[in-house]
Each structure stands twice: as structure tokens, then as C-alpha cells.
C-alpha atoms as one frame of an Amber mdcrd trajectory, in Angstrom:
protein
 135.921  87.996 114.889 135.734  85.752 111.825 131.922  85.993 111.870 132.114
  89.811 111.884 134.529  89.744 108.947 132.196  87.395 107.040 129.162  89.642
 107.632 131.176  92.735 106.735 132.256  91.062 103.501 128.625  90.163 102.737
 127.527  93.774 103.299 130.281  95.004 100.972 129.150  92.492  98.338 125.550
  93.634  98.711 126.409  97.337  98.358 128.709  96.575  95.429 125.893  94.771
  93.601 123.485  97.681  94.161 126.151 100.194  93.089 126.727  98.213  89.879
 122.970  98.162  89.244 122.862 101.942  89.721 125.655 102.291  87.156 123.448
 100.834  84.372 121.821 104.235  83.865 125.189 105.898  83.228 126.082 103.200
  80.707 122.740 103.751  78.966 123.920 107.244  78.041 127.478 106.199  77.123
 126.226 103.503  74.707 125.108 105.331  71.564 122.743 102.600  70.328 118.960
 103.053  70.495 117.302 101.534  73.550 115.968  98.480  71.660 119.327  97.517
  70.182 121.119  98.325  73.444 118.925  95.862  75.347 119.216  93.226  72.573
 123.025  93.301  72.708 123.007  93.360  76.534 120.794  90.275  76.690 122.723
  88.428  73.967 126.095  88.949  75.682 124.651  88.021  79.090 122.961  84.847
  77.822 126.120  83.642  76.029 128.223  84.408  79.133 125.870  82.613  81.526
 125.563  79.601  79.219 129.354  79.332  79.037 129.693  79.596  82.835 126.988
  77.000  83.455 128.252  74.506  80.869 131.929  74.859  81.821 131.033  74.644
  85.517 128.853  71.591  84.813 125.875  73.321  86.438 123.514  73.237  83.442
 120.110  71.703  84.132 117.179  70.915  81.836 113.932  72.300  83.228 110.401
  71.015  82.516 108.776  72.646  79.486 105.976  74.178  81.580 108.600  75.861
  83.778 110.568  77.066  80.757 107.420  78.700  79.326 106.851  80.626  82.566
 110.471  81.807  82.724 110.420  82.805  79.049 107.296  84.897  79.717 108.896
  86.634  82.711 112.030  87.259  80.632 109.946  88.966  77.949 108.627  91.362
  80.596 112.199  92.028  81.762 113.252  92.813  78.174 110.397  95.291  77.717
 111.125  96.837  81.134 114.747  97.455  80.109 113.708  98.920  76.727 111.336
 101.400  78.369 113.881 102.188  81.110 116.629 103.063  78.620 114.083 104.873
  76.467 113.244 107.026  79.505 116.931 107.782  80.080 117.553 108.695  76.443
 114.410 110.880  76.198 115.063 112.589  79.555 118.154 111.741  81.625 119.498
 109.173  84.093 118.005 110.831  87.181 114.492 110.995  85.705 114.623 107.349
  84.587 115.719 106.162  88.041 113.150 108.307  89.869 110.348 106.766  87.782
 111.521 103.216  88.502 111.346 104.081  92.204 107.571 104.315  91.701 107.385
 100.551  91.116 106.584 100.124  94.830 103.016 101.380  94.334 102.315  99.044
  91.433 103.841  96.119  93.327 101.671  96.856  96.385  98.572  96.765  94.155
  99.535  93.843  91.895 101.090  91.471  94.440  97.770  90.664  96.180  96.184
  89.917  92.786  98.923  87.521  91.679  99.675  85.917  95.054  96.083  85.965
  96.384  96.947  87.957  99.502  95.405  90.949 101.250  96.242  94.441 100.058
  98.701  96.125 102.414  97.295  99.631 102.555 100.390 101.041 104.271 102.491
  99.948 101.294  99.913 101.445  98.928 100.130 104.762 100.809 103.935 104.751
 100.630 103.727 103.922  96.933 101.320 106.837  96.405 103.849 109.132  98.087
 106.467 107.990  95.540 103.955 108.525  92.730 103.250 112.037  94.033 106.962
 112.745  93.670 106.906 111.606  90.042 103.773 113.670  89.322 105.376 116.796
  90.794 108.241 116.481  88.339 105.871 115.629  85.476 103.545 118.609  86.105
 106.135 121.330  86.522 108.915 120.227  84.150 107.489 119.736  80.654 110.938
 118.901  79.189 110.858 115.397  80.611 107.231 114.327  80.072 107.931 111.723
  77.368 110.826 110.340  79.412 108.660 110.192  82.541 105.875 108.406  80.629
 108.330 105.760  79.425 109.747 105.491  82.942 106.322 104.854  84.468 105.657
 102.052  81.941 109.068 100.650  82.882 108.102 100.743  86.584 104.802  98.919
  85.918 106.618  96.188  83.968 109.242  95.916  86.740 106.543  95.415  89.375
 104.798  92.702  87.315 107.918  90.630  86.649 109.165  90.988  90.241 105.841
  89.658  91.567 105.881  86.767  89.083 109.520  86.024  89.972 108.518  85.545
  93.608 106.424  82.554  92.575 109.327  80.942  90.693 112.446  81.860  92.672
 112.548  78.733  94.858 111.932  76.243  92.040 115.416  76.303  90.420 118.947
  77.759  90.904 119.128  81.517  90.364 121.609  81.340  87.455 119.444  78.792
  85.631 116.405  80.975  86.209 118.217  84.017  84.867 119.543  82.357  81.696
 116.094  81.022  80.752 114.431  84.384  81.461 116.962  86.384  79.469 116.760
  83.883  76.610 113.002  84.484  76.518 113.576  88.238  76.473 116.172  87.920
  73.724 113.774  85.781  71.671 111.007  88.428  71.941 113.303  91.308  71.000
 114.662  89.352  68.023 111.096  88.794  66.773 110.203  92.476  67.237 113.462
  93.887  65.844 112.325  94.146  62.157 109.297  96.217  63.244 111.441  98.272
  65.612 114.006  99.063  62.922 111.231  99.989  60.481 109.212 102.327  62.694
 111.869 103.967  64.861 114.669 106.283  63.885 117.667 103.983  64.297 120.936
 105.786  63.595 123.123 102.669  63.642 122.580  98.939  64.015 126.072  97.760
  64.897 127.938  99.006  67.984 131.228 100.874  67.729 134.323  99.622  69.555
 133.569 101.919  72.494 129.940 100.705  72.523 131.171  97.092  72.641 133.379
  97.937  75.612 130.502  99.553  77.526 128.147  96.696  76.580 130.619  94.172
  77.982 130.803  96.154  81.234 126.995  96.377  81.320 126.580  92.631  80.745
 129.527  91.213  82.688 129.759  93.613  85.630 126.279  95.128  85.979 124.332
  91.950  85.196 126.336  88.729  85.726 128.688  89.942  88.502 126.008  92.019
  90.268 123.757  88.974  90.415 126.551  86.737  91.714 127.480  89.262  94.444
 123.924  89.597  95.706 123.450  85.806  95.805 126.645  85.407  97.854 125.636
  88.228 100.211 122.151  86.833 100.820 123.685  83.743 102.419 124.938  85.932
 105.296 122.575  88.921 105.633 118.880  89.188 106.471 116.078  89.877 104.006
 115.495  93.237 105.727 119.114  94.251 105.116 118.762  93.205 101.497 115.590
  95.237 100.924 116.992  98.229 102.771 120.113  98.217 100.585 118.163  97.737
  97.338 116.286 100.953  98.125 119.599 102.761  97.642 119.875 101.812  93.950
 118.138 104.967  92.598 120.143 107.089  95.054 123.465 105.616  93.891 122.433
 106.016  90.252 121.340 109.646  90.653 124.500 110.571  92.577 126.591 108.970
  89.812 124.646 110.981  87.205 125.343 114.153  89.189 129.074 113.393  89.264
 129.519 112.079  85.703 127.063 114.256  83.755 126.454 117.165  86.176 122.717
 116.478  85.857 122.117 118.479  89.044 122.655 121.596  86.853 119.817 120.499
  84.520 117.268 119.771  87.246 115.106 122.398  88.923 113.060 122.729  92.106
 110.260 120.321  90.959 112.795 117.486  90.689 114.060 118.017  94.232 110.499
 118.299  95.603 109.594 115.092  93.785 112.630 113.136  94.900 112.054 114.337
  98.486 108.642 112.579  98.396 110.308 109.400  97.124 113.048 109.534  99.787
 110.371 110.080 102.456 108.493 106.983 101.282 111.720 104.945 101.534 112.456
 106.284 105.043 108.911 105.464 106.225 109.245 101.974 104.775 112.537 101.480
 106.660 110.959 102.637 109.951 107.919 100.421 109.363 110.041  97.361 108.560
 112.344  97.874 111.550 109.371  98.134 113.962 107.769  94.988 112.584
């Protein structure tokens, strides 16, 4: 009985972490800052929080310089991924941004063999192409969201690159240490680019309002630090298949939240539902494939 309770708790933790990740899109709309500044503040708050937790918990470790360089580089990709993701949401809407990120599977299937020197898995490529077809259906028939979809596709490519690179580093140091170094690298890049960003983009305000600060704290503390901690705890008790299956629900949770909070279902037409049907089909086929293997 105690084992069942432990597994049930782990599953709840896993779903809670994915739900929190899906909520980041909603917060991207609530926070009135431009995407570049939004991500800069998110990373700054998260880095300071993680540093405090690691130092106070006496868990801080110095990593070799070669390792730090790799993590900084991955963190820079994460920063750019977040900027393009929130840019997609602000130019289109939450549902469009999340649908585009779901296309990262195709790019991962193509890039992973290159980085990890493995064979291309053509079944995964086919499933990724089905997701891409869904995105293209929306892009072709709904001209309102083309800029947002373009930004979302760039975000998906960046997400696939850093996830593949993370696979090579994930077993070399504790997850919290890995995260704080990566986000520090991302924060460093955004700080360097910020003068150019402020000069060339129409930035309405630089400093967040009180409500923005509140949402940024939720985004950093709940949707980044807590979500990561929950998934790490859950992974001690559940299988990798269960983890991957649950992570596939992130866009679904996010889109459903957007429907409830912003009534985005009233803004979206038939092409969106045709497109998302292709993406859902690719996820279902992946689940069936994984369960058989």
C-alpha cells in the first residue's frame, strides 16, 4: 500500500510540473514586458533564487572550466529559445506558440543522430513530419499568425538543439548545479545583447510594474524552480516512458488553459483544429510505438 501511495505521489508531482510548465504561456501574456526583457528578468530571478538555495543548503559545487563553458553555451540557447517562444505568443497567441513548440520532435529526430553519432530513427522523423504538417496547415490558411508561427518554429529548433546537447551533460553534475550554470550563461548573453535589443525593437517599458513583478516571481519560482524540483523528485519513482508520456501533455495543458483564461478557442478557426489534430495524432502514434517497444 505504501508503495502505491509513493508512486501515486510521484505521478501527481510529475503532472504538477508539466501543468506549471504549460502555465508559462499564460504568464507570457499577463506580463506586459517585451519578450527580451521578460526572459531577462525571469532568468535573473531564477539564477538568484537557485544560488541562494544552493549556498544556504551547502550544495554549491565548483565545476571545471571546460564544463562551465559547455553549460554556458547551452544556457545561451535556452535564453534564445525562451525569447522566440514568448515572441511567438505575443505576436500570435498562447495556443499558436505551444503548437509550434510541439514541432520540436522533428528537429530532435534529425539533429540527435548528428550530435550523438547515432542512426536516424525514421519512424520518429515521420512522426515529426506529421507534427510539422499540422503547423503548416495553420500557417497556410491563417495569415494572422504567420509571424508568430515563424518565431515559434525558430523556438522549436532551438529547443531541440539544447535538449540534445543537454543529454550529453545531464549525468555529469547535479541537476540544480547544471541549471544554475546554464541560466547564468543565458543571462550573460541577454545582458550583452540588451543594448542592441532596446535600440532596434519597440520597447514600451524597461522596468516591470508591481503586477509584472508578481507574475515574474510566479514564473521563476513556481514554473521554473518548483517545476524542476517536482520532476526530479518524480523521476526517482516513475519510469522514463511515463515521464516522456506526461511531458507530451504540456502543450495540451497550456492550450486548454489559454482556452479557459483567454477564450482563445473563439479566435481560432478550422485550420488550427486540423493542424492540432495532426500533432495529437503524432503524439498518440508515439505513445503506441513506445508502449509496444
